C-alpha positions as CSV (number, residue, x, y, z in Angstrom):
1,M,-21.0,90.2,-66.4
2,N,-23.2,88.1,-64.2
3,P,-25.6,85.5,-65.8
4,L,-28.7,87.6,-65.3
5,E,-27.1,90.6,-67.0
6,H,-25.8,88.3,-69.8
7,M,-29.3,86.8,-70.4
8,K,-30.8,90.3,-70.6
9,T,-28.4,91.2,-73.5
10,L,-29.9,88.2,-75.4
11,I,-33.5,89.4,-75.3
12,G,-34.9,89.0,-78.9
13,K,-32.0,86.6,-79.8
14,E,-31.3,82.9,-79.7
15,F,-29.7,81.7,-76.5
16,A,-26.8,80.3,-78.6
17,D,-24.1,80.6,-75.9
18,S,-26.0,78.8,-73.1
19,P,-23.8,76.7,-70.9
20,S,-26.3,73.9,-71.5
21,P,-25.5,71.9,-74.7
22,F,-29.1,70.7,-74.7
23,M,-30.5,74.2,-74.6
24,R,-28.2,75.1,-77.5
25,W,-29.8,72.2,-79.4
26,L,-33.3,73.4,-78.5
27,K,-32.4,76.9,-79.8
28,P,-34.8,79.1,-77.7
29,T,-35.2,82.8,-78.3
30,V,-35.0,84.9,-75.2
31,I,-38.2,86.9,-74.7
32,S,-37.9,88.3,-71.2
33,V,-35.5,88.0,-68.3
34,E,-35.8,88.9,-64.7
35,K,-34.3,87.5,-61.6
36,G,-36.1,84.2,-61.1
37,H,-38.4,84.7,-64.1
38,L,-37.7,83.8,-67.7
39,E,-39.7,83.7,-70.9
40,F,-38.2,81.7,-73.9
41,Q,-39.8,81.0,-77.2
42,Y,-39.2,77.7,-79.1
43,T,-40.2,76.7,-82.6
44,I,-41.3,73.1,-82.7
45,R,-39.2,71.0,-85.0
46,R,-40.0,67.7,-86.7
47,E,-37.6,65.7,-84.4
48,W,-39.6,66.9,-81.4
49,L,-42.8,65.2,-82.5
50,N,-44.5,62.0,-81.3
51,P,-45.6,59.3,-83.9
52,I,-49.0,61.1,-84.4
53,G,-47.4,64.5,-85.2
54,N,-47.8,66.3,-81.9
55,L,-45.1,67.8,-79.6
56,H,-43.7,64.8,-77.7
57,G,-44.3,64.8,-74.0
58,G,-40.7,63.9,-73.3
59,V,-39.5,67.0,-75.2
60,T,-42.0,69.1,-73.3
61,A,-40.6,67.8,-70.0
62,A,-37.0,68.4,-71.2
63,I,-37.8,72.0,-72.2
64,I,-39.4,72.5,-68.7
65,D,-36.4,71.0,-66.9
66,D,-33.8,73.0,-69.0
67,V,-35.5,76.4,-68.8
68,L,-36.0,76.0,-65.1
69,G,-32.2,75.3,-64.9
70,A,-31.6,78.6,-66.8
71,T,-33.9,80.3,-64.3
72,M,-31.6,79.1,-61.5
73,F,-28.7,80.8,-63.3
74,S,-30.8,84.1,-63.3
75,L,-30.6,84.1,-59.5
76,N,-26.8,85.0,-59.8
77,E,-25.8,82.5,-57.1
78,P,-22.3,81.0,-57.4
79,T,-23.5,77.4,-56.9
80,F,-25.3,75.0,-59.3
81,Y,-28.8,73.7,-58.7
82,T,-29.8,70.2,-59.6
83,T,-33.3,68.9,-60.3
84,I,-34.6,66.4,-57.7
85,N,-38.1,66.0,-59.2
86,N,-40.4,67.1,-61.9
87,V,-44.2,66.9,-61.9
88,I,-45.7,67.7,-65.3
89,D,-49.3,68.1,-66.4
90,Y,-50.2,68.1,-70.1
91,F,-53.2,70.1,-71.2
92,G,-52.9,70.5,-75.0
93,I,-51.0,69.7,-78.1
94,A,-48.7,71.7,-80.4
95,K,-47.7,71.0,-83.9
96,E,-44.5,71.3,-86.0
97,G,-43.7,74.8,-86.9
98,E,-45.7,76.3,-84.1
99,N,-44.0,78.7,-81.6
100,I,-44.4,77.9,-77.9
101,I,-43.5,80.1,-74.9
102,A,-42.0,78.7,-71.7
103,E,-42.5,81.0,-68.8
104,T,-40.9,80.3,-65.4
105,H,-41.2,81.6,-61.9
106,I,-39.9,80.8,-58.5
107,T,-42.5,79.6,-56.0
108,K,-40.3,79.2,-53.0
109,L,-36.6,80.1,-52.6
110,G,-35.1,78.4,-49.6
111,K,-31.5,78.1,-48.3
112,Q,-31.0,74.7,-49.9
113,F,-34.2,74.0,-52.0
114,V,-36.0,75.9,-54.7
115,N,-39.6,75.2,-55.9
116,A,-40.1,76.5,-59.4
117,T,-42.8,76.4,-62.0
118,C,-42.8,76.5,-65.8
119,E,-45.8,76.9,-68.0
120,I,-45.7,76.1,-71.7
121,W,-48.1,78.3,-73.8
122,N,-49.0,78.7,-77.4
123,A,-47.4,81.8,-79.0
124,E,-50.4,84.0,-78.1
125,K,-50.4,82.8,-74.5
126,T,-54.1,81.9,-74.9
127,R,-53.8,78.1,-74.6
128,L,-51.8,76.3,-71.9
129,I,-50.0,73.3,-73.3
130,A,-48.3,72.0,-70.2
131,K,-47.3,73.0,-66.7
132,G,-44.3,71.7,-64.7
133,T,-43.3,72.1,-61.1
134,S,-39.8,71.2,-60.0
135,N,-37.8,71.0,-56.8
136,L,-34.2,71.8,-57.1
137,F,-31.3,71.3,-54.7
138,K,-28.4,73.7,-54.2
139,T,-25.1,71.7,-54.7
140,E,-21.6,72.5,-53.6
141,I,-20.6,72.6,-57.3
142,R,-19.5,76.0,-58.5
143,K,-20.9,77.1,-61.8
144,S,-19.2,79.0,-64.6
145,N,-20.8,82.1,-66.0
146,A,-22.9,81.8,-69.1
């Protein structure tokens, strides 16, 4: 089964068998899966907070980077993509126990480079919390299936 088909079998479930140990620690629930487009839900945990009790910007950035990596797996290409930059804008806060949605899409898919975007929303998708744009580079490293 290819990675895209595998991720589709996980809709409504935790992505507990992700090839990323970090994603397994984040424990997202797969909401929707299409080639080059994912939606994952995360529940904000205490260890993700900054000193004033809001979702830490570094955790937000890590979620964006990790879910964009999973988006590269959804392309069903045999090679691994590595992030070469992240640009993140922060628009709002989120608190412990809240659910957030990370939604990704591919802006430009080239032969060697991909530009992709991830938006982090509140659970109702009425409030944008952060938006990240990344460029990723196709490596010669072969990936294993999820």
